[in-house]
N, C-alpha and C positions, 0 to 999 in steps of 0.2 A: 329375692332373685326371680326374674321372669322365667316362665316355664314353657314358652312357645315351642322350644326345640325338644321338649321331653314329652313322654307319653306313657300312660299305664295300660297294660294289657295289649301291647303291640303284637305279641305272638299269637293272640287269639283272633286278630283281624284276618280277613281274606287277603290273598295276594294283591288283588286290585285295590283294596282299602289301604294296605300297607304302602303301595306305590302312591296312591292319592295323598295320604298323609305326608309322606316324604317330600313330595313335590310342593305341597302347600307350606309345610313347616320350614323348609329350607329354601323356598322361593326358586325352585328349579325351573329352568326355561323349558318350553315345549319340546325342543330338540333333545334335551337330556332325558325327559320322560319318554319320548318316542324311542330313543336308543334302548332304554331299559325294556320296553315292551317288545321291540324288534328282536331282542335276543332270547325271547321265549321260544320253546320248541313248538313247531306247528302241530305236532302230534300230542294231543292232550294227555294221553296215557304215559308217554315218555316224559313229558313235563312233570306229571305227578310223581313219577319215579325219581326224577332228579330232586324234586322238592322234599322227598322223603329222606334224602341223603344228609340234609343239613337243616338248620333252623332259620326261620325268618327269611326264607328265600323269596326274592322278588323277581329274579331273572337268572340268566346263566352267563358265565364268563368263559368264552370260547378261547382255546389256544390251538394252534395248528397241530395236526396229527399226520406225521409223515412216515415214510419207509426208507430205511437204509439197507439197500440190497447187498448181495455178494459177501455176506459174512460166512466164512468157513471156520467152524468151531469144532474141534476134535473130529475133523473129517466129514462133518455134516453141514449142508448149506442152510442158511437162514436169511429171510428178509425181516429185518428187525423194526418193529413199530416204535416210533419215538414221538412223544407229545411234548413240545417245547416251543416257546415263543422267540427264543434268541436266534438271530440270523447266523447262518453258517455251521451250526452244530450238526444238523443232519447231513449237510454236504460234506463236512469234514469227516464224519464217521463213514460215509459212503466211499469217499476217496481212499481213506486208509484201509477199509475192508477190501476194496478191489486190489490195491497194491499187495496187501499181505496174503490174499488168496492165492497169488502166484508164487508165494514162498512158504507154503505149508499151512497158512492160516493161523488161527489162535489155538494154542494148546492150553486147555483149562482143566482144573481139578478142584473139587470141594473137599477140604480136609476133614471137616466135621460139621454136624448140624445140631449142636447143643444150644438151647435157649435157657435163659436164667430168670429167676424171680426171687424176691426176698420178703420175709416177714420181719419188719423192723420193730424192736421192742426195747423197753427200758427195764433194767433189772438191777437192784441195789444189793443183792446178797452175794454169797460166796460163788465165784465163777467156777471153781473146781467142782463144787457140789452140783452146780447146774449142768456141767458137762456130763457128769456121771448120770444124772437124771435124764438128760436128753438121750444118751446111749441106751438107757433102759426103756425109754418111751418111743424110740424111733419106729419100731415095727407097728405099734398101735397108732402112731400118727399117720403112717402110710395107709393103714387099714381104714382110718377115718375118712379118707378121700377116695377110697376104692370105687364107690358108686359113680364118682365124677370122672375118674380116669379110665374106667373099664372100656368105654367106647373107643377112646383114643388108643388104648393098648391094642385093640383089635386091628388098628391100622398101622401098628408098628411104633406108636408113640407112648407117651406116659411120663412118669417121673423116673429120671435116671438116677438121681441121688439127692440126699438132703443132709446138710451139715449144720452144726451150730458154730457161728463165728463170733468171737469176742472182739469187739471194736472199741472197747472202753479206753484203750490207750489214745485213741483219736478223739473220742467224744465221751464224756463222763456217762457211765451207766448204760452204754449203748451196746446192744447185742442184736444178732439177726439169725434167722433161719435162712440159709442159702440153698436154693432149690434149683436143680438142673432138670430141664424138660427136653423131651423130643415131641414134636407136634406133627410129624409126618409131612405132608405137603401143605398143611395149613400154616398160616402165620401164627395162629394159636393164641392171640392176645386175650380174647375173652375166656378161652379155656384155662389159660395159665392164671389169670386174675381170679377166676372163680375158685380154682383149686387153692390158691394162696389164701384167699379169705377164709375158706373152710379150715385150712391148716392153722391159721391164726386163731380161729375160734377154738379149735381142739386143743392147741398148745396152751392158750390162756386158761382154759378150763382145767387142764392137767396140772399146770404150775400152781394155780390157785388152790387146788386140792392138796398138793404137796406142801404148800405153805401152811395151810390149816393143820395138817398132820405133823408139821415140824420137820419134814424131810428136807425142806429148803428153808432158807431164811430171807429176810428183807422184803422187798416189794417188787411187783412186776406189772407192767402196763404195755399194751400193744400200741405202737406208734402208727403203723400203716402196713398194708400188704399190697405189693404191686410188682408187676414184671419189670425187668430191666431191659432197655433197648440196647444196652451194651452186650454184645454176644461175641467175645473174643475167640470162642471155640467154634463159632459158625463162620468159617473162613473159606474164601475162594481165591485161587491163584491162577493167573493167566500169563502165558509166556509167548513171545514172538522172537524169531531169529531169522536172519538172512545174511548172506555174504556182504561185506562192506562195499563191494563193487556195485551191488544192486542200487546204491543210493547216488551214483555218479550223475544222474540226470536231474536231481532235485534242485540244483542251483547252478547257474551258468558260472563256469570258472572254478567250481569246487569239486574236488575229486570225491569218490566214495569214501576213501579213508579219512579225508578231512571232515566230511559231513559226520561220519560216525564219531570221530573224536569230539567235535563240537557238540554233538547230541549227548554224548556221555557226560561232558562237562556241564551242560545245561541241567541234566538230571541230578548231577552231584551238587550243584548250587541249590536246587530245590531240597535236597536232603540235608543241606547245611544251614540254610537261612530260613527261619520261620516266615518272614515276610514274603519271600518267594514261594515257600511251600504252600501257603494258604491259597495263592492264586493258581499255582500248579495243580493242587488238588481240586480246586473249583473247576478247572478244565476237565478233570476226570469225571466229576459229578455232573457236568453238562451232559455227558453221554449216559451215565448211569441213571440220573434222575429222570431223563426223558423216557427211558424204558420202564423204570419203576412206575411212573405216572401212567404210561400207556397201558400197563398191565394191572392197574388198580391197586398197587401196593403203596405203602406209606413212605414217601420220600423223606419226610422229616426224620423218621426213625432210622432210615438207611444212612442219611447224612450224619446224624448225631453219633451213630455207632462208628461210622467211618472216620470221623474227626477224632473221636476218642481213641480209636485204634492208631491213628497217625501220631498220637501223643503218648503211646503206651510206654515209651522209654523215658518219660519224664520231660521230654522236649518235643514240640510239634515238628514233624518232618514230612517228607514226601511219601505218598503211598506207592509210588512206582520207582523203579531203579533200572539202570542200564550199564552194560559193560561190553568191551570188545574181547572176545574169547576165540582163539584159533581162527582168526579171520572173519568171525561172525559178529554182527551187532546183535546183542541179546537184550531184550527189554522185558521186564516183568512187572506185574501188578499183584500186590498181596493186600487184600482188604477183607475186613469182617463185615458181615451184613446178615440180615434175616428177612426173607420174603416168603410169600405163600402163593400157591396156585389154586387153592380151593377155599371156598368161604369168603365172606366179606365182599369188598368191591370186585375182587377178581372174578367172581361169578355173578355178582349182582348188577354190575354196570355193563350196559350193552357194548360199549367200545372196549372195555377190558376183556369181555368175553371174545370179542372179535380179535383182539391182540393175541389171546391164547390160541385161537384157531389158526391164525397166521403163523404162529410159532410152532404149531404141531402139538398143542396140548402138553407142554413140557412139565416135568416134575419140578418141585421147588429147587432141587440141586441143579437141574439143567437151566432153569431160569436164572439162578445165581451166576452161572457161567456166562450166559448171554449178556446179562447186565454188566458184568465185569469186562467182557470183551468190548462192549460199546464204550465203556469208560476208558479202556486202554487205547482204543481206536482214536478217540477224541484227544487223548493225551499225546499220542504220537503226532497227530496233525498239528496240534498247537505248538509243540516244541519244534517240530520241523519248520513251521512258519517263523518262529522266533529267531532261529539261527540262520535263516535264509532271507526271505523278503521282508520279514517283520509281520507282526500279527494284524496290523490294520489294513494292509493292502487287500487281502482276501475278505476279511470281515466287513470292511466298509463297502466293498463292491456288492456283497450280499445284502448289506443294509441300505443300498441305494434306493430300492423300491419303497422302503419305509419312509425315507426322507422325501421322495417325490410325492407320496400320498399325503404326508404332513403339510407339504407346501401347495397342495391342491393342483398338481400338474395334470394337464390333459393327457389323453392317450398318445397324441402326436408328440407332445413335449417329452413324455416319458421315453418314447422310442429314441428321440434325438439325444436325450441325456445319457441313456445307456450306451449308445454308440460313441458319444463324446468322451465318456469316462472309461471306455474300454482299456485305455493305456495311461490313464491319469489318476492321481490321488483323489479319493472321494472324501469330502467333508461337507458338513451341513452348509457352511458359508459359501463354499465353492459351488455347490449345487444351486443354492439360492441365487448366486450371482449369474450362473449360466441361464437359469430360467428368466431372470430379469432382463438379460441382454438378448 
């Protein structure tokens, strides 16, 4: 097999040599190579910082960083930073925030801030004896990681509890140490994983000693020690409510009462049908992810946890709900997530630090509420569009600029197109035909 497209020691090459090899090996044209180089930061020190964040970096991939103003959350005003490439997300959040600020804004609360980790292991002996042994050893296990948890404990964190879980009914010979943590305002991934690995080592040593002495029987082997991104006790709830009459201007010919009824039915469909629920929740994560990314948090972890939470009852459903109560349309979002405001990218990335400054240096709890509010704002805007004008009208108008750029429209053509499509349906083919004509 020819190896023109493979290379040994790629990671050891300089950035310039990496780009040169890529261009030669895959016959990239000059424009592509120029694009790669044009997206490097002009400040070499900042470029070096970005290259330290990942591996084999040859350039940067920029996405827009915008602001959604007028968020009133628990009586406090925020201008919310959002990093996202999808058209209309920031606009939708902004419009929703402005509307709801006139009706009391977003009321949010964090119910708990527990994070979890597990030491997974195989054990072939008597489960009852193992439980008794664990109960007797628990205090020593906690002492074995005291040097690692001491600093976090000073900040209000540390290990909350540790239990032995028998999972052998689901998988043969499968057990785990299930550990609950508090990590204060830090996401705490490295802290949690370090503690778990030490717990695994201490537990293995103690069990092996008990096996040799005959206090336990069978065999034991550690499978792995790792945090879980599912944090069902790390939850945030956000609530909106306004009189149904407030929605009478949202669609010509539709009363506020009719809008509210249609809105609740649309939310109930998302709660009932998984196909709709996935897209419904995706709309929520449009807003949430944009804030998570802008603040340097892990959007993959937030999404994974959120989707697991949506399926907590054994069937995937909506993360938000709505009802009409005493003449009020009440909308709520309940989602599990874990984020941090110190350590990691939140303090290491210049734009993440900027986002924290804009938000007033929030605590982890406060940031959870801001993220959830952005998610509910986008959810409201999306469902509102679906039951009135349809999702495409507003979305495609926001997308018009992207289409014009793709088609190479001049500045004058772009102005004419935006005026022409002011009250017309936007599609790629229609825009192309307009430019042609």
